[in-house]
N, C-alpha and C positions, 0 to 999 in steps of 0.2 A: 343379842337383842338389835333390832330394828323396827323401823315405825308402823311396818305391817303387825309385828309380832305384840307391840303395845296396844295398837288400834285394835286388833284382834281380842286380846285379852279384855279390855275396855268394853269393847262389845258384848261377851260374853258375862261380864259382870255386870252391865246395864240390863241382857235379859233376865238375869236371875235376880237382879233388884225388882223389876217391871212384875214381876210373876209375885215375888214375895209382899210389894205394896199392894197389888191388887188385890190378892187375897185377904191382908191387913185392914184393909179400909171397905172392902165390901162385905165384910165378915163371912166370905163362901171361897168355896172351891170349886163352884161350879163351872163344867166346862174344860177342866184341868185333868189329866191322865193321872191320877196317883201313881199307876206303873211305869208311865215314863219316869217320873219323879224318883223312885224307887230304884230305876236302872241308872239313872245320873248319880245319884248318891253312891251307889256301889262301883260307878266307873272312878269318882274321884277318892273313893277310902282305897281300893285296892292301886290306884295309881299315885298316891301319895304316900304311901308307908315309908317311903325314903325319906319322909318330912323330919323322921328320926335321927336317921343314919348318914342323909347327904347334905349338906348347906352348899348352896348355889351364891345366894345373893337375898340380901334381906326383901327385895323385891319380888323375888319367888317365892319364898318362905309366906310373905303377908299373903299373897294371891293365893296359895294353897291352904292356908287356914282358911279364908276370906269364901273360897269356893266349898269347903267343905262346910263350914258352918252353913252358909246360905242352903245347899242341897238337903242339909240334914233338918233346918227347921222349917225348908218347905214341906218335906214329909210328915214332919210331926203337926204342921197345921194341917196338912190332909187328912191325915190317919189319927189325929190327936184332937187339937183344940177346936175344929171346924169340921169333924168328920160327917157332923148330921147333915152338912151341905154336900156331902161328896156323891157326885151321879155313879155311883158304881154298876148301874145297870148298862151304863154305854159305854163304862172301863174293863170292857172283857177280852182285849188282847191276850194271848197264852203265851207269857213269859218265857214258857221252857222250850217254845220255839224258836227265841232268841238264843237262851243262855247253852243250850246242850251244844247248837253247832258253833258258838264262840267259845265255849269252855273247848271242844275238840281240838278246833284252829290254834288255839292259844299254845296248845302242848305241840302241834304238829308244824306251826310257822311262827318261829321266834329266832329271836339273836343268841338264846342263851338259854339252858335248863334252870339255872338259878332260881330261887323263888320269886323274888323279886322282880325280876324280868320278865317271868311266867306272869304274874300280875299286873305289870305294866300292858304287856302286850294283850292281857285278857282287857284291860280298861280301853284302850285303843281300838280294838276290835267291838267291843259292845258301845261304845259311844256312838260307832257309827249306824248303828242302829236303833240306838236308845228313845230315838224320837218317835219311832213306829206307832205305838199304842198310843200316842198323843194324835198322831194324823189318822190311825185307826179311828179313833174316839170321832174324829170331827167327821170323818166321814159318813160314821153312823147319826148323827145328830143332823147333817147336810148347813151347821153352820157354825161360826165361832165368834167369840167376843171381840172387840177392838183390842183389848188389852193383850188378848191371848195372842193374837196376830202381830201385834208389835213385839211381844216375847219371841213368837219364833221368828219373826223378821231379823232380830240382833242375834239369833244363835245361827240363821244363816249366813248373816253376815260376818261375822265369828268365825267361822268355818272357810269363808272364801277367803277372808284377811289371811288366814293361815296358808292357804294354798300360797297367795303371794309372797307369804313369810318363806316358805319352804323353795320357791322359785329364786326367791333374793338368795337366800342361803347357798343355794346350790352355786349361784353366778360368783359370790362374793367368797364362799369358803371352799366351795367344791364340795357341802355335805349333802347328802342325799339319804332319807330316813325311809326305805320301801316301804316297809307296814304303815306309817305314819301319812304317807302320802297317799298310798291307795286306799286306805280306809276312809281319810278326811275326801276325797275324790267321791267315792261311795257317799257318803255324810252329805256332801253339797249337793249331789244329784236329789237326794229325798227333798232338801229344802228348796230346789229349785222349781220341783213340783208345786211344794206348797206356794212359791212366790206366784206362778203362774195362775194357781186355782184361786187366791184369797187377796194377792196385792193387784194384780193386774184386771181381774174381773171383780174382784171385791166380794165375790162370794162362791160358795161351793155349785160348781155346774156340773162336776161330774165325781160324784161322791163313790158311784160303783167303781169309776174307774182308781180311785186312790186306793180304795178297799182292795181291789184286786191285785196293786201293784204292793201294798202293804204285806197282802198274804204271802203273793210270789216272792217278794225280796226275801223273806226268812228262811228261804230256801238254798239260797246262794250266798250266804253268810259263811 
């Protein structure tokens, strides 16, 4: 554990709380990609199966449970409680374009063929591209609500802080996880595109570019 890891976890948690708070206060999930949230829920579910077999620390266990609950609650709100507000017409990204390559890559590039290890690897690869349906949706509508941009900002910050965490661990522990680092870099690149379009400029000025990038990225997973 180091300060970058802790700040990254807190940024990730804040992003999820902001999204849940937005949905609950507005009683609406407009502008939110349900498909991205399904992918994130799948990420946490497959990654944290070791919750039942591997105890690391109270902090680690609590964060795993909280992330799982937040992800599943978000999916429930989008497809259950507030499903009438869900913008399905614009949430049209084809998930199989992400899932099929990610599943294949998980079996080809991993550290072990043990089931939990394959699922962990799958979750790492999937997380790197899980935001694409959300970016695709924003590119179609040409706009994003303020709270949605805050959500994406803190998700991007979480990834940037985790990159700093890996650098710090390499310096202090000589630890290097190639799968996590490469996937994290890919994911951070997608968020950098978002930062440029929606934080620096404040609005979408190149939706077509985002769309093309989102589509092209699915073939490079």
